[in-house]
C-alpha positions as CSV (number, residue, x, y, z in Angstrom):
1,X,95.9,74.2,-83.8
2,X,96.4,77.7,-82.4
3,X,99.8,79.3,-81.9
4,X,99.6,79.1,-78.1
5,X,99.1,75.3,-78.2
6,X,101.9,74.9,-80.6
7,X,104.2,76.9,-78.4
8,X,103.2,74.8,-75.3
9,X,103.8,71.6,-77.3
10,X,107.4,72.8,-78.1
11,X,107.9,73.6,-74.4
12,X,106.7,70.1,-73.5
13,X,109.0,68.6,-76.0
14,X,112.0,70.4,-74.5
15,X,111.0,69.3,-71.0
16,X,110.5,65.7,-72.1
17,X,113.9,65.6,-73.8
18,X,115.5,66.6,-70.5
19,X,113.3,64.1,-68.7
20,X,114.5,61.2,-70.9
21,X,118.1,61.9,-70.1
22,X,117.2,62.4,-66.4
23,X,115.4,59.0,-66.4
24,X,118.4,57.2,-68.0
25,X,120.7,58.7,-65.4
26,X,118.3,57.6,-62.7
27,X,118.1,54.0,-63.8
28,X,121.9,53.8,-64.4
29,X,122.4,54.8,-60.7
30,X,119.4,53.1,-59.3
31,X,121.3,50.9,-56.8
32,X,122.8,54.0,-55.2
33,X,119.3,55.4,-54.2
34,X,117.5,54.3,-51.0
35,X,114.9,51.7,-51.7
36,X,112.3,53.4,-49.5
37,X,113.0,57.2,-49.5
38,X,111.2,59.1,-46.8
39,X,108.8,61.9,-47.9
40,X,109.6,65.1,-46.1
41,X,106.7,66.4,-44.0
42,X,106.7,69.8,-45.6
43,X,106.0,68.2,-49.1
44,X,103.0,66.4,-47.8
45,X,101.8,69.6,-46.1
46,X,102.3,71.6,-49.3
47,X,100.3,69.1,-51.4
48,X,97.6,69.0,-48.8
49,X,97.2,72.8,-49.0
50,X,97.2,72.9,-52.8
51,X,94.0,73.9,-54.5
52,X,92.6,72.8,-57.9
53,X,93.4,76.0,-59.9
54,X,90.8,77.9,-61.9
55,X,93.5,79.2,-64.1
56,X,96.4,77.2,-65.4
57,X,100.1,77.5,-64.3
58,X,103.4,77.6,-66.1
59,X,104.1,74.1,-67.4
60,X,107.8,74.2,-66.4
61,X,106.8,75.0,-62.8
62,X,104.4,72.1,-62.7
63,X,107.0,69.8,-64.3
64,X,109.6,70.7,-61.6
65,X,107.0,70.3,-58.8
66,X,106.0,66.9,-60.1
67,X,109.6,65.7,-60.2
68,X,110.6,67.2,-56.9
69,X,107.5,66.3,-54.8
70,X,105.6,63.4,-56.4
71,X,108.0,61.1,-58.2
72,X,111.1,61.5,-56.0
73,X,109.8,60.2,-52.8
74,X,108.1,56.8,-53.6
75,X,109.2,53.3,-52.9
76,X,111.4,52.0,-55.7
77,X,109.9,48.5,-56.4
78,X,112.4,48.2,-59.4
79,X,115.4,48.6,-57.1
80,X,117.7,45.6,-57.0
81,X,117.4,45.4,-53.2
82,X,113.6,45.6,-53.1
83,X,112.8,42.2,-51.8
84,X,109.3,42.9,-50.5
85,X,106.0,41.5,-51.9
86,X,106.7,40.5,-55.5
87,X,108.6,43.6,-56.7
88,X,108.3,45.0,-60.2
89,X,111.3,44.2,-62.3
90,X,110.5,47.0,-64.7
91,X,113.2,47.7,-67.3
92,X,113.8,50.8,-69.4
93,X,112.7,48.8,-72.5
94,X,109.2,48.5,-71.0
95,X,109.3,52.1,-70.0
96,X,110.3,53.0,-73.6
97,X,107.3,51.0,-74.9
98,X,105.0,52.7,-72.4
99,X,106.1,56.2,-73.5
100,X,105.7,55.3,-77.2
101,X,102.3,53.6,-76.8
102,X,101.0,56.4,-74.6
103,X,102.2,59.1,-77.0
104,X,100.0,57.6,-79.7
105,X,97.2,57.0,-77.3
106,X,96.1,53.8,-79.0
107,X,92.6,52.5,-78.3
108,X,93.2,48.7,-78.4
109,X,89.6,47.5,-78.4
110,X,89.4,46.2,-81.9
111,X,91.2,45.4,-85.1
112,X,90.0,48.5,-87.0
113,X,91.6,50.9,-84.5
114,X,95.1,49.5,-85.1
115,X,95.5,46.4,-87.2
116,X,99.2,46.1,-86.5
117,X,98.9,46.4,-82.6
118,X,96.0,44.1,-82.8
119,X,98.1,41.5,-84.5
120,X,100.9,41.9,-82.0
121,X,98.6,41.2,-79.1
122,X,97.2,38.2,-80.9
123,X,100.7,36.8,-81.6
124,X,101.8,37.3,-77.9
125,X,98.6,35.6,-76.6
126,X,99.2,32.7,-78.9
127,X,102.8,32.4,-77.9
128,X,101.9,32.3,-74.2
129,X,99.1,29.8,-74.9
130,X,101.7,27.6,-76.6
131,X,104.1,27.9,-73.6
132,X,101.2,26.8,-71.4
133,X,100.5,23.8,-73.7
134,X,97.0,25.1,-74.7
135,X,95.3,23.9,-77.9
136,X,94.5,26.0,-81.0
137,X,91.1,26.9,-79.6
138,X,92.7,28.9,-76.8
139,X,92.8,32.6,-76.5
140,X,92.9,35.5,-74.2
141,X,93.8,39.2,-73.8
142,X,96.0,41.7,-72.0
143,X,94.5,43.3,-68.9
144,X,95.6,45.7,-66.2
145,X,96.7,43.2,-63.5
146,X,96.4,39.8,-61.9
147,X,93.3,40.9,-60.0
148,X,91.4,41.7,-63.2
149,X,92.8,38.6,-64.9
150,X,91.5,36.4,-62.1
151,X,88.1,38.2,-62.2
152,X,87.8,37.7,-66.0
153,X,88.7,34.0,-65.8
154,X,86.3,33.4,-62.8
155,X,83.5,35.1,-64.7
156,X,84.0,32.8,-67.6
157,X,84.1,29.8,-65.2
158,X,80.9,30.9,-63.6
159,X,79.1,31.2,-66.9
160,X,80.5,28.0,-68.3
161,X,79.8,25.8,-65.4
162,X,76.6,27.2,-63.7
163,X,73.1,28.1,-64.8
164,X,71.7,31.2,-63.1
165,X,69.6,29.0,-60.8
166,X,72.7,27.0,-59.7
167,X,74.7,30.1,-58.6
168,X,73.3,30.1,-55.1
169,X,74.4,26.6,-54.5
170,X,77.8,26.9,-56.1
171,X,81.1,26.3,-54.2
172,X,84.7,27.2,-55.2
173,X,87.8,25.8,-53.6
174,X,91.0,27.7,-52.7
175,X,93.8,27.2,-50.3
176,X,94.9,29.4,-47.4
177,X,97.8,30.5,-49.6
178,X,95.6,31.7,-52.5
179,X,95.9,35.3,-53.4
180,X,93.3,37.6,-51.9
181,X,92.3,38.9,-55.4
182,X,90.6,35.6,-56.0
183,X,88.2,36.0,-53.1
184,X,87.6,39.6,-54.1
185,X,86.9,38.6,-57.6
186,X,84.4,36.0,-56.5
187,X,82.6,38.4,-54.3
188,X,82.4,41.0,-57.2
189,X,80.8,38.5,-59.6
190,X,78.0,37.5,-57.1
191,X,79.2,34.9,-54.7
192,X,79.3,35.2,-50.9
193,X,82.0,34.2,-48.5
194,X,80.2,31.1,-47.4
195,X,80.5,29.7,-51.0
196,X,84.3,30.0,-50.9
197,X,86.0,27.0,-49.3
198,X,89.4,28.0,-47.9
199,X,91.3,24.8,-47.4
200,X,94.5,24.3,-45.4
201,X,97.8,23.9,-47.3
202,X,100.3,21.1,-46.7
203,X,103.8,21.3,-45.2
204,X,105.1,22.8,-48.4
205,X,102.3,25.4,-48.5
206,X,100.5,23.7,-51.4
207,X,96.8,22.8,-51.7
208,X,96.3,19.5,-49.9
209,X,94.6,17.0,-52.3
210,X,93.0,14.8,-49.6
211,X,91.4,17.8,-48.0
212,X,90.2,19.1,-51.4
213,X,88.6,15.9,-52.5
214,X,86.9,15.4,-49.1
215,X,85.5,18.9,-49.3
216,X,84.1,18.3,-52.8
217,X,82.5,15.0,-51.7
218,X,80.9,16.6,-48.6
219,X,79.5,19.5,-50.6
220,X,78.0,17.1,-53.2
221,X,76.3,15.1,-50.4
222,X,74.9,18.3,-49.0
223,X,73.3,19.3,-52.3
224,X,75.9,22.0,-53.2
225,X,77.3,22.6,-56.7
226,X,81.1,22.5,-56.7
227,X,82.2,24.3,-59.9
228,X,85.8,25.5,-59.6
229,X,89.2,24.9,-58.1
230,X,91.7,27.8,-57.9
231,X,95.3,26.5,-58.1
232,X,98.3,28.7,-57.5
233,X,101.4,28.6,-59.7
234,X,103.8,30.5,-57.5
235,X,102.1,31.7,-54.3
236,X,102.8,35.2,-53.0
237,X,104.1,34.0,-49.6
238,X,106.4,31.2,-50.6
239,X,106.5,30.7,-54.4
240,X,104.9,27.3,-53.9
241,X,103.1,25.6,-56.8
242,X,100.0,23.6,-56.1
243,X,99.9,20.0,-57.4
244,X,98.6,21.0,-60.8
245,X,98.5,17.6,-62.4
246,X,96.5,16.0,-59.5
247,X,94.2,19.0,-59.3
248,X,93.5,18.7,-63.1
249,X,92.5,15.0,-62.6
250,X,90.2,15.8,-59.8
251,X,88.6,18.6,-61.8
252,X,88.0,16.2,-64.7
253,X,86.6,13.6,-62.4
254,X,84.0,16.0,-60.9
255,X,83.5,18.3,-63.9
256,X,85.0,21.4,-62.2
257,X,86.7,24.4,-63.9
258,X,90.4,24.6,-63.1
259,X,91.9,28.1,-62.9
260,X,95.6,28.6,-62.3
261,X,96.6,31.9,-60.7
262,X,100.0,32.1,-62.3
263,X,100.3,35.9,-61.9
264,X,103.8,35.5,-60.6
265,X,104.9,32.0,-61.3
266,X,103.6,31.4,-64.9
267,X,106.7,33.2,-66.2
268,X,108.7,30.1,-65.1
269,X,107.3,28.5,-68.3
270,X,110.1,30.3,-70.1
271,X,112.8,28.4,-68.1
272,X,113.8,24.9,-69.2
273,X,114.9,24.3,-65.6
274,X,111.8,25.7,-63.8
275,X,108.9,24.7,-66.2
276,X,108.9,21.2,-64.9
277,X,107.4,22.5,-61.7
278,X,104.4,23.7,-63.7
279,X,103.5,20.3,-65.1
280,X,99.8,20.0,-65.3
281,X,99.1,23.6,-66.2
282,X,98.3,22.5,-69.7
283,X,95.2,20.8,-68.4
284,X,93.8,23.9,-66.8
285,X,90.8,25.9,-68.2
286,X,92.3,29.3,-67.5
287,X,95.5,31.1,-66.4
288,X,96.3,34.5,-65.0
289,X,99.8,35.8,-65.8
290,X,101.5,39.1,-64.9
291,X,104.2,40.4,-67.2
292,X,104.9,43.2,-64.7
293,X,106.3,40.8,-62.2
294,X,108.9,38.5,-63.7
295,X,108.9,39.7,-67.4
296,X,110.4,43.2,-66.8
297,X,107.3,45.2,-67.6
298,X,106.1,48.4,-66.0
299,X,102.6,48.3,-64.4
300,X,100.1,47.2,-65.5
301,X,100.7,44.4,-68.0
302,X,98.9,41.1,-67.4
303,X,97.3,38.4,-69.4
304,X,94.3,36.1,-69.0
305,X,94.5,32.9,-71.0
306,X,91.7,30.4,-71.5
307,X,91.8,26.9,-73.0
308,X,88.7,27.7,-75.1
309,X,88.3,31.3,-76.2
310,X,84.6,30.9,-76.7
311,X,84.1,30.9,-72.9
312,X,85.3,34.5,-72.8
313,X,83.0,35.4,-75.8
314,X,80.1,33.8,-74.0
315,X,80.6,36.0,-71.0
316,X,81.7,39.3,-72.5
317,X,80.6,39.6,-76.1
318,X,78.7,42.7,-76.9
319,X,77.8,44.3,-80.3
320,X,75.9,47.6,-79.7
321,X,74.9,49.7,-82.6
322,X,77.5,52.4,-82.0
323,X,80.3,49.9,-82.5
324,X,79.1,48.4,-85.8
325,X,81.4,50.5,-88.0
326,X,84.4,49.5,-85.8
327,X,83.8,45.8,-86.4
328,X,86.4,44.3,-88.8
329,X,83.7,42.0,-90.4
330,X,80.2,40.8,-89.7
331,X,80.3,38.6,-86.6
332,X,83.9,39.4,-86.0
333,X,85.5,38.7,-82.5
334,X,87.2,41.8,-81.2
335,X,89.1,42.3,-77.9
336,X,86.0,44.0,-76.4
337,X,84.3,40.6,-76.7
338,X,86.9,38.9,-74.5
339,X,86.9,41.0,-71.3
340,X,85.2,43.7,-69.3
341,X,86.9,46.6,-70.9
342,X,85.8,48.5,-74.0
343,X,88.4,51.3,-73.9
344,X,91.7,49.7,-73.3
345,X,95.3,50.7,-73.9
346,X,97.7,48.7,-76.1
347,X,99.4,47.0,-73.1
348,X,101.0,44.3,-75.3
349,X,103.3,46.6,-77.2
350,X,105.8,47.3,-74.5
351,X,106.2,43.5,-73.9
352,X,106.6,43.0,-77.6
353,X,109.3,45.7,-77.7
354,X,111.1,44.1,-74.7
355,X,111.0,40.6,-76.2
356,X,112.0,41.7,-79.7
357,X,115.0,43.5,-78.2
358,X,116.1,41.0,-75.6
359,X,115.0,37.6,-77.0
360,X,113.5,34.7,-75.0
361,X,116.9,33.2,-74.1
362,X,117.7,36.3,-72.0
363,X,114.3,36.1,-70.3
364,X,115.1,32.5,-69.4
365,X,118.4,33.6,-67.8
366,X,116.5,36.2,-65.8
367,X,114.1,33.5,-64.4
368,X,116.9,31.2,-63.5
369,X,118.9,34.1,-61.9
370,X,116.0,35.0,-59.7
371,X,115.8,31.4,-58.4
372,X,119.5,31.2,-57.9
373,X,119.5,34.4,-55.8
374,X,116.8,33.0,-53.4
375,X,118.8,29.8,-53.1
376,X,121.9,31.9,-52.2
377,X,119.9,33.7,-49.6
378,X,118.6,30.5,-48.0
379,X,122.1,29.0,-47.9
380,X,123.6,32.1,-46.4
381,X,120.9,32.5,-43.7
382,X,121.0,28.8,-42.9
383,X,124.7,29.0,-42.0
384,X,124.2,31.7,-39.4
385,X,123.2,31.1,-35.8
386,X,119.9,32.4,-34.5
387,X,118.1,32.1,-37.8
388,X,115.8,29.4,-39.1
389,X,114.4,28.7,-42.6
390,X,110.6,28.5,-42.6
391,X,110.1,27.8,-46.3
392,X,112.8,26.8,-48.7
393,X,113.7,28.8,-51.8
394,X,111.3,28.3,-54.7
395,X,110.7,30.5,-57.7
396,X,112.8,33.3,-56.2
397,X,111.2,33.4,-52.8
398,X,112.5,32.3,-49.4
399,X,111.2,32.8,-45.8
400,X,113.1,32.8,-42.6
401,X,113.1,34.3,-39.1
402,X,115.4,35.3,-36.3
403,X,115.2,33.0,-33.2
404,X,117.9,34.3,-30.9
405,X,116.5,32.5,-27.8
406,X,114.5,29.2,-28.1
407,X,112.6,30.2,-25.0
408,X,111.0,33.3,-26.6
409,X,107.3,33.1,-27.1
410,X,105.7,33.4,-30.6
411,X,104.4,36.9,-29.8
412,X,107.9,38.0,-28.7
413,X,109.4,36.5,-31.9
414,X,106.8,38.2,-34.0
415,X,107.6,41.6,-32.5
416,X,111.4,41.0,-32.9
417,X,111.1,40.0,-36.6
418,X,108.7,42.8,-37.3
419,X,111.2,45.3,-35.8
420,X,114.1,43.7,-37.8
421,X,112.3,44.1,-41.1
422,X,111.2,47.7,-40.3
423,X,114.7,48.7,-39.2
424,X,116.2,47.4,-42.4
425,X,113.5,49.0,-44.6
426,X,113.7,52.3,-42.8
427,X,117.5,52.4,-43.4
428,X,116.9,52.6,-47.1
429,X,119.5,50.0,-47.9
430,X,117.0,47.2,-48.7
431,X,113.3,46.5,-48.3
432,X,112.0,43.3,-46.7
433,X,108.5,42.8,-45.4
434,X,107.2,40.2,-43.1
435,X,104.4,37.6,-43.6
436,X,102.9,34.9,-41.6
437,X,103.3,31.1,-42.2
438,X,101.8,28.5,-39.8
439,X,101.3,31.2,-37.2
440,X,104.8,32.4,-37.3
441,X,105.9,35.9,-38.2
442,X,108.7,35.6,-40.8
443,X,111.0,37.6,-43.0
444,X,110.3,37.1,-46.7
445,X,112.7,37.8,-49.5
446,X,111.7,37.8,-53.2
447,X,114.8,38.0,-55.3
448,X,113.5,38.1,-58.9
449,X,115.1,41.4,-60.0
450,X,117.7,40.6,-62.7
451,X,119.9,43.4,-61.4
452,X,120.1,41.9,-58.0
453,X,123.7,40.6,-57.4
454,X,125.3,38.1,-55.1
455,X,126.7,41.1,-53.2
456,X,123.2,42.6,-52.8
457,X,122.1,39.3,-51.2
458,X,125.1,38.9,-48.9
459,X,125.1,42.5,-47.8
460,X,121.4,42.5,-47.1
461,X,121.7,39.4,-44.9
462,X,124.7,41.0,-43.2
463,X,122.6,44.1,-42.4
464,X,120.0,41.8,-40.9
465,X,122.7,40.1,-38.8
466,X,123.9,43.5,-37.5
467,X,120.4,44.6,-36.6
468,X,119.9,41.3,-34.8
469,X,123.1,41.8,-32.8
470,X,122.1,45.3,-31.8
471,X,118.7,43.9,-30.6
472,X,120.5,41.2,-28.5
473,X,122.7,43.9,-26.9
474,X,119.7,45.7,-25.4
């Protein structure tokens, strides 16, 4: 290594030492920052005008520019009053694991590259399979997110249940609450929209079993090939869980693959209180599960689990000549045989660091806390006039809306509730987005951050009340 590179490395080390302390201070004061800081117009204009330089710049200048312009003006999904979508609950433990893993730039494709990290990922996958009630033949791997986890599982389902000739007649069943990544994944792996049956959910926003079985029977009569049902364990909109036990029985009856999109809700398996709502997940064929939602991880840290690991091998195994020396033994199964990635980072290590430091009992407390905060939000909103609950609190999600005048039309109510959410979010105090349920525009709160306090919930709802009163005064 030349002298100039060594000097720059020393400089990087000094900057990163300062960055670590700066990050610690940032997280310790996180609740004092606006959830959605506004990016000054001049910063965007400066970035827009910047060129890709032919000659390098001073590292300290680039460092300060990155901090001041890029990292300081983004939505803080890890903020305790970030209630939109399903926010990241990222902890500094996961960040620490990220920094350490990235520093060593691990290539986690096979056992030879890192026997110890390989073993960690295997142990975590086995632990999660045990939580799900999967047999010893089960397996899986860490992937970048729920979208890729769903895509990986659906590929295995396609190859396990369909011949190539049957693909054009295949049909898969989802509900109107199923995450959009499922449809996207099905389209990527060769199906068209006409092969995806989007079925209405029931009053609790769960897949309706009568409608599902009727759809399967009709498709069979028309010469179609039903091959999979996608069940949700914690929908994005309402936190609802489809009737997993009933779905599994139907899948067994008709020979269908059962995939559970548990990207958000599968973490409830760690809670003795909540895991009963996931009864039936043990009979599924595959599960997607995001650790960067309810298990405190930074993006992206997800898992795909399958009841029978051989289904992943069947779809993804590849042993080209240039990888022969990297195989741990003749015919060995490596991580590159279980999914679409060859080059992949060691995503499991930050979760391992987190669990080893915190323990599973603390994670259970975090799951239960998130549910309790949503229940508090529902109770508080229900006690106030001009508000109505649209979906009850479940798995840390509750939906409600403002109805100050029963004679207002749905379009008027939609505009009002959209404005209330935007006003609160623009204030920086908290972030709430809207969604639509049964044709109604509603405010949705997801309260899974372990740092969210009762005061955060009560003050946020009080802010909503104040915004509503100002709107009524116009």
